[in-house]
C-alpha positions in Angstrom: 0.3 -0.2 0.4 3.1 2.5 0.4 4.6 2.0 -3.0 1.2 3.7 -4.7 1.3 6.4 -2.0 4.6 7.4 -2.8 3.5 7.8 -6.8 0.4 9.7 -5.2 2.7 12.1 -3.4 5.3 12.2 -5.7 2.7 13.3 -8.6 0.6 15.6 -5.9 4.0 17.2 -5.5 4.8 17.9 -9.2 1.2 18.9 -9.6 2.0 21.4 -7.0 5.4 22.7 -8.3 3.3 23.4 -12.1 0.5 25.6 -9.9 3.7 27.3 -8.3 5.5 27.8 -11.4 2.5 28.8 -13.7 0.1 30.6 -11.6 -1.2 34.2 -13.1 -4.0 36.0 -11.9 -4.9 39.1 -9.8 -3.9 36.7 -6.7 -0.9 35.5 -8.1 2.0 36.5 -5.3 -0.1 35.2 -2.4 -0.9 31.8 -4.3 2.6 31.9 -5.9 3.8 31.8 -2.0 1.2 29.5 -0.7 1.9 27.0 -3.3 6.2 26.6 -2.6 5.1 26.2 1.0 2.7 23.0 -0.3 5.6 21.6 -2.7 7.7 21.9 0.0 5.5 20.0 2.8 5.2 17.6 0.0 9.2 17.2 -0.5 9.1 15.7 3.2 6.2 13.8 3.0 7.9 12.2 -0.5 11.1 11.6 1.1 8.7 10.1 4.7 6.9 7.7 2.6 10.2 6.1 0.8 11.6 6.0 4.4 8.9 4.2 5.7 9.0 1.7 2.6 12.6 0.8 3.5 12.1 0.6 6.8 9.9 -2.3 6.6 12.4 -4.3 4.2 11.0 -2.9 0.7 12.7 -0.8 -1.9 11.0 2.1 -2.8 10.3 3.0 -6.3 12.0 6.2 -7.7 11.0 6.6 -11.5 8.4 8.3 -13.3 7.2 5.3 -15.2 6.7 3.4 -12.0 5.0 6.6 -10.5 2.6 6.6 -13.2 2.3 2.8 -13.2 1.2 3.2 -9.5 -0.7 6.4 -9.1 -4.5 6.8 -7.9 -4.1 10.2 -9.3 -4.3 11.8 -13.2 -1.5 13.5 -14.4 -3.8 15.9 -16.2 -3.2 19.6 -15.3 -6.0 22.2 -14.6 -7.4 24.0 -17.2 -6.6 27.7 -16.6 -3.4 28.9 -14.6 -5.6 30.4 -12.1 -5.6 30.1 -8.1 -9.2 28.5 -8.8 -8.4 26.0 -11.4 -5.0 25.0 -9.6 -7.1 25.0 -6.3 -9.8 22.5 -7.4 -7.3 20.3 -9.2 -5.0 20.1 -6.1 -8.1 19.8 -3.7 -9.2 16.4 -5.5 -5.7 14.7 -5.6 -5.4 15.8 -1.7 -9.0 14.4 -1.1 -8.3 11.2 -3.2 -5.1 10.6 -1.0 -7.1 11.3 2.0 -9.4 8.3 1.0 -6.7 6.3 0.2 -5.1 6.7 3.3 -8.5 6.0 5.3 -8.8 2.8 3.6 -5.2 1.4 4.2 -5.5 2.3 7.8 -8.5 0.1 7.7 -6.7 -2.4 5.8 -3.8 -2.3 8.1 -5.6 -3.8 11.2 -5.2 -7.1 9.3 -1.4 -7.1 9.2 -0.7 -7.2 13.0 3.5 -7.2 13.0 3.4 -3.8 10.7 0.3 -2.0 11.5 1.5 0.0 14.6 4.2 1.9 13.0 2.4 2.4 9.9 -0.7 2.7 11.1 0.3 6.0 13.3 3.1 7.1 10.2 -0.5 6.8 7.6 -2.8 8.4 10.3 -0.6 11.4 11.1 -0.3 12.0 7.1 -3.7 11.5 6.3 -4.4 14.8 9.1 -1.8 16.6 7.3 -3.4 16.1 4.4 -7.3 16.9 5.8 -5.6 20.6 6.7 -4.4 21.2 3.3 -7.5 20.2 2.0 -9.7 22.2 4.4 -7.5 25.4 3.3 -7.9 24.6 -0.4 -11.7 24.1 0.4 -11.9 27.2 1.8 -10.2 29.2 -0.4 -12.3 28.2 -3.0 -15.8 29.2 -1.3 
């Protein structure tokens, strides 16, 4: 369950970088800075997921080809380069990851030896995505 999560997080990181690089509009500066904050947080998330994979004895995928095969997200980018389009797209991805994390946490109850550390890690990660989703959703109202 962690390798698709790593792919999702990496693709979300890349899409957030794209939003940061290509944002346009009257709220450019504020949103440009906010997207930078988001991709910086996601850099740590990507690294953390990869390290969690290694901690439990597996190798982390690390190519775009692997990520695109493993991800639940779409590589499609926002229709327009404004904050509303980018934020709607990023919100959908955060929501998809939250759903995947919730399902994964429930599924971990069956794998006792890995459940405790990974479940705790995934719960903390889910809360981080929930906070970001709340902020994006609030901007879109």
